[in-house]
Structures are given as C-alpha cells and as structure tokens.
N, C-alpha and C positions, 0 to 999 in steps of 0.2 A: 773669465766671465762665469758668474754663478749659474748653476743649472737648477736653481730652486724654482719649482713650478709657480706660475703666475697666481693660481688660486691659493696656494699655500702662503704666498707673500701677503696677499690682501687679507686672508683669514688671520694671520699672525698680527698684522697691523691693527685690524679691528678689535681683536682680543686684547691687545695692549691698551687700547683706548678704554675698553670695558673695565679692565683691571684698575686703571686710574680712577675711573668713575666710582668703582666699588671701594677703592681705598678711601676716597673722600667720604663716601657714605658710612664706611666703617668708623672713621674718625668722628663723624657727627654722632653716630649712635653711642660711641664711647663717651663723648662729651656729655650728651644728655643723660646717660646712665649714671655717671659719676657726679654730675652737677645735682642730681636728685637723690644723692646719697644711696645709690644702688637699689632704690625702692621701685623703680619703674620696670614693668614687664614689657614684653614685645608689643603688645597692643597700645599701651600708653606711649611708648617710644614712636611707634608708627604715627600716632596722632600728633605728637610733638613735632615730628618731621614735617608734617603737613601744615600745622598751624604756625610754627615758628620759622620754618625754612622753606616753605612753599614746595616741599618735595612729597609727591604722592608715591609711596612705596608700599607694596603689598605686605601685610603684616606677617605672612608666611616667610617672606624673604628676610624680614627683620629678625624673625625667630631663628632662622638658619644661621644668620650672621652672629647673633648673640650666643648661640650654642657653640659655634666654631671658635669664638673669641673668649668663651668661658664667662660670659656676663650673665650671672644668675642672681635674681633678687632673692632675699632671704625668704624661706618658707615660714608662713605664719603658723605658729602652733597654738592650739587652743589651750587656755589655762584651765586647770581643774577647778571646778566650782561645786561646792557641796550644796548650795541652795537649789532646791527644786520646787520652790513654792511652799505653800502651807500643806504639810503632810501630817501635822499633828498640832500641838498647842504651842503658840508663840509666846515667849515670856517678854515682859516689859524691859526697857533699857534702863536698868538700875544704875549702871556705872556712869552713863552720860559723859563719857570721855574723861572722867576723873580717874586717872590711872595711878594716882599716888596712894600708897598704903603706909600705915604707921608701924606695922608689925607683920611677921610672916603669917601665912594662912588667913589673911584678911580679905585679899582679893586675888582670885586666880582667873586666868583666861586660857582658852584653847582654840585650836583651829587645825585644819588639815592642809598640807601643801604637797605639791608633786615635784619629784626630781626625775630627770630623764638621763638614762645611760644608754650606751650602744646596745646593751642586751635587754633593755626594757625600762619600765617605769617603776618608781618606788614612792610610796606615800608615807609621809611622816605626820604623826598625830601627837603633839606634845601638850603638856600643861605648864604654863609659866606663872610664877608667883610675881605679882606686881610690886612687891616690897623691894626685892633686890634683883629681879630678872632671873632668878634661879629656875631651872627646869625641874619641876617636881617629879614628873614621870613622862614617859613617852612610849609610843608603839610604832613599829615599822612594818609595813605590809606591801605586797605587790598589787593589792587591790583594796580600794577604800570600802570598808565594810563595818557593820555595827560591832562585830567581834573585835575589830581593832580598837574601837572606842571603849569596849568593855575591858579589854586588856589594859589600856591606859588608866582607866578608873580603878581597876583592881590594884594596880601597882601604887597608885597615889593614896588610896584609902588604907592600904595595908601599912603604909609608912606614917600616916597621919591619922590618929584616932579621933581626936576631938576637933571637929570642923564646924561646930554649931555657929551659925551666923556668918559663915564664909560666903562671900559673893562670888559666884562662878559665872564668868562671862564667856560668850561665844557669838558667832554670827547665827543666822537662821538656818543653818545646815540641817538637812533631813535627820541626821543622827541625834541632834540636840532637841529635836521636836518629838522624838519617840517617847512613848509612855514609860518604857523600861528605864530609859535614861533619866527622865524627870522624876520617876519614883525613887530611884537610888539617891538622887540629891535630896529629895524630900525626907527620906528616912533618916538622913544624917543632919537634917535641919539646915541644909545649904540653900542659900537664896540664889535662884537662877536669874541670869540677866542675858539679854540678847541685843545685838546691834539692830539698828533699823534696816529694813530691807534695802539692799543695794548700796549701803553706805559703808565702805571699807574703813573710813576714818574712825568709825565707832569702835573699831578694834585695831587701831593703828599700832598699838604697842606690840601686838603679835605680828602684824604685817612687817614692821620694822625689823623684828627678830629674824623672820624668814628671809628678808632681803639681805641682811647682814650675813646670814649663813651661806646663801647662794653666792654672794659677792666674794666671800673668802674661801669658798669651796670646802667649808668645814665638814659637811656631811659626806661629800664626795671622797675626801681623804680618809674618812673613817670606815668606808665600805671595804 
C-alpha cells in the first residue's frame, strides 16, 4: 500500500489537470501565431483568444508562454529616409519617370540606402547612369553626411569632364536641397531633377537597383 500523503496525491492530480489545460492553451497560441505569419505579439494573441475562442487569458501569461516557446514576432526596423522636409530649394521633376537614355551621361540618378550588419550600419551613396545601369561612382560611410555626398560627386566629376546638359535626378533628400550641392551642379551646367515628395516610384530605377543588391547580398559579400 502506497504511503503517499493524501495532500500530495490531490496536489499532483490538480497539477496534472492544469498542465493539460496549459497544453491546450499553448497549442492555441501557436496556431494563432503561425496562422498570422508570425506577426502577432502577445497582446494581439490574447485578444484573438478572447474573440475567436472565448478564452480570457491575461496577456502577461500569454507573454510568458510565447517567450518559453520561442514565439517572437519580427522586430520592425525603421528604414533610412533622407527626406526631412524642405531644408533648401526643391527642384522640379524633369525626369517624370522616363528612365530611358540614348547615350551615357545623359541621365544620372542617385540616392542613399542603409545596410545593417552585426557590428552596425553602413550607408551607400551611388550614382547610376540610366543609359546602361552602370555605377558612375559611389561612397560608403558609417553615417549619412554631406561629406559622403561630396565624395561621391568628386569621384564622378573627376572621371567625366563634359557633363553639360546632363539631367541628374534624386529624391528630395536634405543633401540634394543644399546650396553647395546645387551650386556644383549648376557650375557644370547640369540640370537637377527631383522626385515628388513621398513618391518612391519617381526614382524606381534606383530603388530597383538597391532591391537587387540586397536580395543578392552583393554589397554584403564585398565588405
């Protein structure tokens, strides 16, 4: 005959029932998490349990379970944006999404994009020739700055002397609105063009280039 204390017997029995209840809850949480493509955090899952399964579960408990089961939604990272409103003079959109060119140095475009690494961020600022997609020049920096833009321009202008009539397109980034930048283009009789505010399609040729680089990890493999 077992000498197990009566209190221990009933405690173990009740705990077993609790474990089964938690197992059911854990499976429900997993179902909701994966059905929503891992986008739901603990608060939204707690709400889904209540609305879809009539289960009122404290969100802190849901959080504990998700942490224990390793159910973490992806952290949203803010994208680098060079536009900070009008800080200088905004140029008209001369390109108007006509990205075709008949010859080199007829239409250029530029922008800045951000790359993330375990050790920090890197910013790439290239110039792309719309004639053949060639990168005319580029500059890499750990911080977006006007000196990076200047470095990019110096490299491009040293290799290409006669740029009269060239249309140089960009978004409305703060660096492209600066007087120094615009004066350098004017001195070489370069026509400045800017995308409309908040319209990435106006410079989709550069956006597509950045997307291709990041998809193929081209820049990452060259670091």
